[in-house]
C-alpha positions in Angstrom: -35.7 3.0 -28.2 -36.0 4.8 -24.9 -34.9 8.3 -24.3 -34.7 9.9 -21.1 -34.6 13.7 -20.1 -33.8 14.4 -16.3 -34.3 18.0 -14.5 -31.2 20.2 -14.7 -29.0 20.1 -11.4 -26.7 22.7 -12.6 -27.2 25.8 -10.4 -29.1 28.7 -11.8 -29.7 26.2 -14.7 -33.5 26.5 -16.3 -33.3 25.0 -19.8 -34.7 21.7 -20.4 -33.8 19.2 -23.1 -36.8 18.5 -24.3 -40.1 19.9 -25.3 -43.7 18.6 -26.2 -43.2 19.3 -29.4 -40.0 17.6 -29.5 -41.4 14.3 -27.5 -44.1 14.1 -30.0 -41.5 13.8 -32.8 -39.5 11.3 -31.2 -42.4 9.0 -30.6 -43.5 9.4 -34.3 -39.9 8.1 -35.3 -40.8 5.3 -32.5 -39.1 5.5 -29.4 -40.3 5.7 -26.2 -39.3 9.5 -24.1 -39.6 9.5 -20.2 -38.9 12.3 -18.4 -38.3 13.3 -14.9 -41.2 15.0 -13.0 -40.5 19.4 -12.9 -37.9 18.7 -15.4 -39.8 21.7 -17.6 -41.2 24.0 -14.6 -38.2 26.4 -15.1 -38.7 26.9 -18.6 -42.9 27.0 -18.1 -43.7 23.7 -19.5 -45.6 21.9 -17.2 -45.4 18.0 -16.4 -49.3 17.8 -17.8 -48.0 19.0 -21.0 -45.1 16.3 -21.8 -47.7 13.9 -20.5 -50.5 15.2 -23.2 -47.4 15.0 -25.9 -47.3 11.1 -25.0 -44.0 11.5 -22.2 -43.9 8.9 -19.2 -43.1 10.7 -16.0 -41.5 9.7 -13.6 -38.4 9.9 -11.1 -34.9 10.3 -11.7 -34.2 6.7 -11.2 -37.3 5.3 -12.7 -36.8 7.6 -16.1 -33.2 6.8 -16.4 -33.9 3.0 -15.8 -33.1 1.2 -19.1 -32.5 4.1 -21.2 -30.6 4.0 -24.2 -30.2 7.6 -25.0 -30.1 10.9 -22.5 -31.0 14.1 -23.7 -29.8 16.9 -20.8 -28.6 20.6 -21.7 -25.5 20.6 -18.9 -24.2 17.0 -19.0 -25.0 14.9 -15.5 -23.0 13.6 -13.5 -22.0 9.8 -14.9 -23.3 8.3 -11.5 -26.6 9.5 -12.1 -26.7 7.7 -14.9 -26.2 4.4 -13.2 -29.0 2.2 -14.3 -29.3 2.9 -18.1 -28.1 0.6 -21.1 -24.5 -0.4 -21.2 -23.1 2.0 -23.7 -26.1 4.4 -23.4 -26.0 7.9 -25.6 -25.7 11.1 -23.6 -26.2 14.3 -25.8 -25.7 17.3 -23.7 -23.1 20.4 -23.7 -20.3 18.6 -21.7 -17.4 22.0 -21.4 -15.3 19.0 -22.4 -11.8 20.8 -22.5 -12.3 22.4 -18.7 -14.2 19.3 -17.7 -12.2 16.8 -18.1 -12.7 14.5 -15.3 -16.5 14.5 -16.3 -15.9 13.1 -19.4 -13.0 10.5 -17.9 -16.0 9.3 -15.7 -18.4 9.2 -18.4 -15.5 6.7 -20.1 -15.7 4.7 -17.0 -19.0 4.2 -16.9 -19.1 3.0 -20.6 -21.7 5.8 -21.6 -21.0 7.5 -25.2 -20.4 10.8 -24.2 -21.7 13.3 -27.3 -20.5 16.8 -26.9 -23.2 18.9 -28.9 -20.8 22.2 -28.8 -18.6 19.7 -30.7 -20.6 20.0 -33.8 -19.1 20.8 -37.0 -20.0 23.8 -38.4 -20.5 22.8 -41.7 -24.1 23.4 -43.8 -25.9 20.0 -42.8 -25.4 20.3 -39.6 -26.7 24.2 -38.1 -30.1 22.9 -37.9 -28.2 20.8 -35.0 -26.1 23.9 -33.9 -26.7 24.3 -30.3 -23.6 27.1 -29.6 -25.7 29.4 -33.0 -29.5 28.7 -31.7 -27.7 30.0 -27.7 -25.9 32.5 -28.3 -28.2 34.3 -30.7 -30.3 34.3 -27.6 -27.3 35.3 -25.8 -26.8 38.1 -27.5 -30.1 39.4 -28.1 -30.3 39.1 -24.1 -26.7 41.1 -23.7 -28.4 44.1 -25.0 -31.3 44.3 -23.1 -29.6 43.9 -20.1 -27.7 46.4 -21.1 -30.2 49.0 -21.6 -32.2 48.2 -18.9 -28.9 49.1 -16.9 -28.1 52.6 -18.9 -29.8 55.8 -17.2 -30.5 57.2 -20.5 -32.7 56.3 -23.3 -31.5 54.5 -26.3 -33.2 56.0 -30.0 -32.9 59.4 -30.6 -35.7 61.2 -29.6 -37.0 64.9 -30.7 -39.1 65.8 -28.2 -40.6 70.2 -27.4 -38.3 69.8 -24.4 -35.6 69.1 -26.6 -33.5 66.4 -28.2 -32.2 62.9 -26.9 -29.1 61.3 -28.7 -29.5 58.0 -30.1 -27.1 55.8 -27.1 -23.6 54.9 -29.0 -23.2 50.9 -28.9 -20.1 49.2 -29.3 -20.1 45.5 -30.1 -16.6 43.4 -30.0 -16.7 40.4 -31.5 -19.1 39.6 -34.6 -19.8 35.7 -34.1 -23.6 34.3 -33.8 -24.0 36.6 -30.2 -22.7 39.3 -31.6 -24.4 39.5 -34.8 -27.9 39.7 -32.7 -26.8 41.9 -30.6 -25.9 44.1 -32.9 -29.6 44.0 -34.8 -31.0 43.8 -31.4 -29.5 47.3 -30.9 -30.0 49.0 -34.0 -33.6 48.0 -33.6 -33.9 49.7 -30.2 -32.5 52.5 -32.3 -28.9 53.2 -31.1 -25.9 54.1 -33.1 -24.0 51.1 -33.6 -20.5 50.3 -34.2 -18.8 46.6 -34.3 -15.0 45.3 -34.2 -13.5 41.5 -35.1 -10.3 40.4 -36.0 -12.2 38.6 -38.8 -12.1 40.7 -41.6 -14.8 38.5 -43.6 -17.2 40.0 -41.0 -17.1 43.3 -42.5 -19.8 43.1 -44.9 -21.6 41.2 -42.3 -21.6 44.6 -40.0 -22.4 47.0 -42.8 -25.1 44.3 -43.9 -27.0 45.5 -40.4 -26.9 48.8 -40.6 -23.4 49.2 -38.1 -20.4 50.9 -38.7 -16.9 48.2 -38.6 -14.5 49.3 -37.0 -11.4 47.6 -38.0 -7.2 47.6 -37.6 -6.1 48.3 -41.1 -2.4 48.9 -40.4 -1.5 45.4 -40.3 -2.1 43.5 -43.0 -2.6 39.8 -43.8 -3.9 39.2 -40.6 -7.6 37.4 -41.5 -8.0 36.2 -37.5 -10.0 33.1 -39.4 -9.7 30.0 -37.4 -11.5 26.6 -37.4 -15.5 26.2 -38.2 -15.6 29.9 -38.6 -14.2 30.6 -35.3 -11.8 33.4 -34.4 -8.1 32.6 -33.5 -5.8 33.9 -31.8 -3.8 37.4 -33.5 -0.1 38.2 -33.5 1.1 40.5 -31.3 1.2 43.0 -33.7 -2.1 43.2 -34.4 -3.3 42.8 -31.0 -1.2 46.0 -29.8 -2.9 47.7 -33.0 -6.2 46.9 -32.0 -5.7 47.9 -28.4 -5.1 51.4 -29.9 -7.7 51.6 -32.1 -10.3 50.3 -29.6 -9.2 52.2 -26.6 -10.0 55.5 -28.7 -13.0 54.3 -29.6 -13.8 52.8 -26.2 -14.1 56.4 -25.1 -17.1 57.3 -27.0 -19.0 54.6 -25.9 -22.0 54.2 -24.0 -22.5 50.7 -23.9 -19.8 47.9 -25.0 -20.9 44.3 -25.8 -18.2 41.8 -25.6 -18.5 38.3 -27.1 -15.2 36.7 -27.9 -14.2 33.3 -27.4 -11.4 31.0 -28.7 -12.4 27.2 -28.3 -10.7 25.3 -25.9 -8.8 28.7 -24.7 -9.6 31.6 -22.0 -11.5 34.3 -23.3 -9.1 36.9 -24.5 -8.7 40.4 -22.8 -10.5 42.9 -24.8 -10.9 45.6 -22.6 -8.4 46.9 -19.6 -9.1 48.6 -16.2 -7.3 51.7 -17.9 -10.1 51.7 -20.7 -12.8 51.4 -18.7 -11.7 54.4 -16.9 -11.5 56.1 -20.2 -15.5 55.9 -20.2 -18.1 58.1 -19.6 -19.5 57.6 -16.1 -23.0 56.2 -16.8 -21.6 53.7 -19.2 -22.3 49.7 -19.1 -20.2 47.0 -20.4 -22.0 43.8 -20.7 -19.1 40.8 -20.6 -20.6 37.5 -22.8 -17.7 36.0 -21.9 -17.5 36.1 -18.4 -18.0 32.3 -17.5 -14.5 31.6 -20.0 -12.6 34.0 -18.1 -14.4 36.9 -19.2 -13.0 39.8 -22.0 -13.2 42.5 -19.3 -11.0 42.9 -16.6 -12.9 43.1 -13.1 -16.5 41.5 -14.7 -18.0 39.2 -12.3 -20.5 36.1 -13.1 -23.3 36.8 -12.2 -22.7 40.2 -10.2 -23.1 43.8 -11.4 -19.6 45.7 -10.9 -19.0 49.6 -11.1 -15.6 50.6 -11.9 -14.5 53.9 -12.8 -17.8 55.0 -13.0 -19.0 51.9 -15.7 -21.0 49.5 -14.7 -19.7 45.9 -15.8 -22.8 43.3 -16.1 -22.3 39.7 -16.9 -24.1 36.5 -16.4 -22.5 32.9 -16.4 -25.7 31.9 -18.0 -27.1 34.2 -20.4 -29.6 31.7 -22.4 -31.1 30.5 -18.8 -32.3 34.0 -18.5 -34.3 33.1 -21.6 -35.8 30.0 -20.7 -38.9 29.1 -22.8 -37.0 30.2 -25.4 -33.8 28.6 -25.0 -35.0 25.0 -24.5 -37.4 25.0 -27.2 -34.1 26.1 -29.8 -32.0 24.0 -28.0 -34.3 20.2 -28.0 -34.7 21.3 -31.5 -31.1 20.8 -32.2 -31.3 17.2 -30.5 -34.4 16.2 -32.7 -33.0 17.5 -35.6 -29.4 15.8 -34.6 -31.0 12.3 -33.6 -33.7 12.5 -36.4 -31.3 13.2 -39.6 -29.3 9.8 -38.5 -32.5 8.2 -37.4 -32.3 4.1 -39.1 -36.0 2.7 -39.4 -34.7 -0.7 -40.1 -32.7 -0.6 -36.7 -35.2 1.7 -34.4 -32.7 3.9 -33.9 -30.0 6.7 -34.9 -26.3 5.6 -36.3 -24.0 8.8 -36.5 -21.7 8.8 -39.7 -18.2 9.6 -39.5 -18.0 13.2 -40.0 -20.6 14.1 -37.0 -20.2 11.3 -35.2 -16.5 11.4 -34.7 -16.6 15.2 -34.3 -19.3 15.1 -31.2 -18.0 11.8 -29.7 -16.3 11.8 -26.1 -16.1 8.5 -25.2 -17.1 5.0 -26.8 -15.8 1.3 -25.4 -14.3 2.7 -21.9 -12.4 5.2 -23.1 -12.2 8.8 -24.3 -11.8 8.7 -28.5 -12.1 12.5 -29.9 -8.8 13.9 -31.3 -9.7 17.0 -29.8 -8.7 16.2 -26.2 -6.2 13.9 -26.7 -2.7 14.8 -26.2 
C-alpha cells in the first residue's frame, strides 16, 4: 500500500496533509509513504524530518507513481495524478458543490475521490472531522486578527491614569468556529455576546461565559439542519433577527461572523446600513468570505474600511496557522484511514455509513447522492 502526499498547489495554501507523526503511524500499519520534496516547508516541517520518520522523498511524478492513496489538503487536479494506481483513492477537501468540474475530472480519470468535508457529524467520526479541526483554529485566528486591527485594549484595565473599558465582542454563528471565537475573546478579557439561529446553542454560549442574543418573539423555529448544521430560516425569523441584531451591533466594538449553510452561499448577516451604525474604529471579521461572505462589502484577503469600520477577511484562515492546522488535519486523515484498516488485506476498507458519505466518484462515475440531481 503506497500513500503519496504532494506539495499543495493552491494559492495561499500553506498546510500539508501529513506530518512526521502520521508518517510513522502509517508505516507502522504496513504502508509505504512517499512525499514530494518541500511539501512541508510552509508548515515548518523540513524534508529531513519526513525522511527521519521513514518517508520516501521525490518529485511530484515520482511520488504519485503507483500510489494507491493520495492525501492532500485541497484536491489536486486530476491530471497531476496520472501515474497513480488504477482506482486510487484521493482523500482531500474538494469543495464539491462549487468545484463540479474537478469532481467530474476525477470520475473520468477513474479515481475514487473522498471528500473530507463530507464527513458525517456522528460520534465515531469526530476524530476524522476536518471541518471541525480547521474551524476551531479559524475561530481563534479571527479573534486575534480582529484584536490586532482594533485600536484599543480587550480587557478592562484599572490604572492610575484611569480605567480602560473592556471591548465588546459579538459572535454571529455558534458552530465550532464561533465557540472558539467566544472562548478566545473571553480569555483576552472582552465582554462577549453571541447569537445563532439554533436555539440549542444558548446553553453553549452561557457555558463559555458569554451573553446569548436570540429572537424570542418568533416561536417554533429551531434552525437545526441535518448533521448539526444551521439551516435557512423563514422570512419572519430573518426580519425579527435583523431588527434585534441591528440594535445590538451598533453597541459593539468587534463582530465576528461565522455562519455557513452547506451547499449554499453564506447567509448575509450584516448589511452596509448596519455597518454604518457602528462606532468608528470598530472591527468586523468575516470568516465566511470564501463562500460569499456574511458581511456586505467584505473582500477576501483585504482589509476594507466602510463608514469608519474596518472589515477583515481571509479566504483561507486556517492556512494562517499552518503548523497546527497541518498537525490536526493530518491526524484527521490518519484517524479516518486507520479506523478502517484491514490487516489481512493491508489496506483500508470503508463501511457504508462513512464511505458512502465521503465518496464522490467510483468506477468512472459520480456516485455521491448530494451531487446528483
